[in-house]
N, C-alpha and C positions, 0 to 999 in steps of 0.2 A: 340814556346811559347804557353801557354794555354790562351784562352780568359778569360775575367772576368766571363762570364757565365759558362764556363767549370770549372774554379777554384772554383766557388761557389758550385759545386757538390761534392767537396771533404770534408770529415769529418776527422779531426785528433782526435783520441780517446786516451786519456791518462788513463791507467788502474791502479788504486790504487797508484797514485803518492804520494810520501812521503814528498816532500819538496815543499812548495808554490813558492819558488824562481825558482825552476826548471819548474814549470807550467808557471810562468811568462816568463821565457826564451824561452819556447816552443811557447808561444803566440807571443813573439817578432819575432821569426823566421818565424812564419806564416805570420805576417804582412810584414816582409821583402820581402817575395816571393808572396804576393798577395792572401793568403788564410785566410778566416775569420771564418770558422765553426769549433769551438773547442767543443769537448765533453769530459767530465771527468766521470770516473766510480769510485765511492767510494774513493775520495781523502782522505788522512789521515788528512789533515789540511783544515778545513772549510773556513779559511780566505784567500784562494788563490787569490781571486778577487782583493785583495789589494797589490799583490806582486809588489815590486819596480823594479824588474828585467824586467817587461813588458814595457820597454821603447817604447813610441809611439804606444803601443798596448793595451791600457786600454780598448778600445771598444771590442776587441777580448775576454778579460777576463770577461767584464760585460755581454756579450751575450752568454758566455759559457753555455752549457746545462749539467745538472748533471743526472746521471743514477745510479741505484742500481746494475745492472749487465750488462755484455757485450752483451748478447742477445738483451736486450732492446735498447742498444746504437747503434746497427748496424741493427736493424730490417728493416729500410727503404732503406738499401743499397743493390745493386745488386752484388757488389764485395767487399769482406772483405780481406784485406791484413794484415798479422801480421809480426812484426819485431822479429827476433831471433838471438841471438849472436852465437849460435851453440856450446856453451861450457857447460852451466848449464843444458840443456835438450837435449834429442835426439828427434827431431821433427819426427812425423809420415809421414810428407811429405818432399820432397827434398827442400832445400833452393835455391832460385833463386838468381842469381847475381842482384845487385841493379839496374843496367842499364836495364836488361831484364824485371825486375818487373816494373820499371818505365814506360817502353813502353806499357806494358799490362794495366797499370792503366790509362795512357793517352788515350789509345784507348777506354776504357770504358767511361771516362769523355767526350770525344768528341762524343761518340755515344748517349749521353744523360742520362747515368746511374749515380747514386750516388755511390761513393766509400768511404769506411772507411779504414784508416790505423791505426792499433793498436800499441801502445807503452806501454810496461810493466813498472812496478815499478822499481825504481832505484836499489832496493836490490835484487830482484829475477826475474825480467823480467815478461814475460807472462807465465801463468800456462798452463798445458796441456788442461785444461778445456777451457781456453781462446782461445788457438790455434785451438781447435776443431771447432770454428766458422769461421775459415779462409779457403778460397780457395787457397790462395797464401801466401807463406812465403818468406820473403826476408832477406838478411843479408848484412849489411854494411861491406865492406872488411877490417876489422881491423885485427891485428895480432891475431892468435889463442891463443897465450899465454897471451894476454892482450885484450880481446874482448870488455870489458865494456866501454861504452861511457856515458858522461853526457847526461841527457835526452834532454835538450835544444839543445845540439850539434847534437844528433841523429836526432831530428826532422828537424833541419836546413839542414843536409846532404841529407836526403831523399827528402825534398821539393826542394832543389836546383837541384837534379837530375831530378825531374819532370819537371822543367821549363827550363832547360838548353839546351835540345835537341829538334830537330824537326824530327819527324819520317818520314822516306822515304814514299812518296806517299800520305802524308797528312792523313786526317781522314779516318778511316775504315768504310765501309758500314756494316750495320747489318740488318738482316731480321726480328728480333723480339726483344722485350724488354726482357732483362734477368730477371729471377725470383729474387725477393728480398730475403734478409736474413730472413725476417719474414715469407715469403712463404715457404722457405726451412725448417724453424723450424717447421711450421705446418706439413709439410710432414714427418719430423722426428718423431713428436708426433704420427701421424697416423700409421707409420711403427711400432713404439713401441707398440701401441695398438693392431695392427694386430698380432705381435709376442706373446703378452700376451694372447690374445684370442685363438690363435692356440695351446697354451701350450708350446711354445718354452722357455718361462721364467715363473717360478712359484713363484718367490720371490719378486714381485713388481718391482718398478723402480731400474735399475742397472746403476750406473754412467758410468761404463766402456762400457756397451752395448750402452748406449745413445751416448757416444762419437764416438763409432765405426759406428753406424748408421748415425750420423750427418756427419762424414767424407765421407761415401759412397754417401750420398745424395749430398754433396758438389761437389763431383767429376763428377756428372752427367751433370754439366754445363747446367742446365735447363733454357728454356725460360719461360716467364709467361704463355703463352698458354699451353705449355707442362706440367707445374706444375699443372694447373687446371685439365688437363686430368688425370694425375697420381693420384691426390687427389680423383677424382671421382672413379677411379678403386679401389684404396685402401679402400675407405669407403664402397664400395660395397662388397669387400672381408670381411671386419670386420662385416658388417651386416649379410652376409651369414653365417659366422662362429658362430655368436651369435644365429642365428635362428637354426642352427644344434644342438648347445648345449642345447637349450630349448626343442628340440624335443627328445633328448636322455633320 
């Protein structure tokens, strides 16, 4: 089981949810399993805080944080996990079994890191742009010919898996704090700047290139000190490239 402090580091993030009753059901599931930090990204219905389906979970809805985009919603988290059904999209990363993903999430929570779990809209799930923010993708083992689940049910199943197991050996030791999503996003931006200055891209921001760079940065599994070092090196490269261009 997770302690209250460990559970408090988890952020459940609902992205573009269409039905306030589903948001209420997700809040109820969170309350059932001891999680309180709900974040919503551009919900379709602004009145979700009054959802009657949030039985005994009104406080979770009242304290829910609203964001305009996924990047802002996960910026303070060291691990971002996304849920994918495996049918509507072809993820760029392999889908992990729910129990394996839960173990990785528990390890981070026990190490003192904040973790976000993204759940997509009821109609289309998470977009490729949403998934590009994730280091870990998980799939609830539904039938492949009937993969879709109610949003509240999906949240309940994932949170139940988080609290039901005790990992062998207890909490894992870590040597350094993992880099946050905000830090990795800064590194992505500096990489794009370096590529632009070098002449790799000539047409301004490219969404596909941005997603590719973000995925590569995510795979580095950076610690906060390593991220600081990388940013310093990259900014030096950008400065040097600009100096060379001015001299030409």
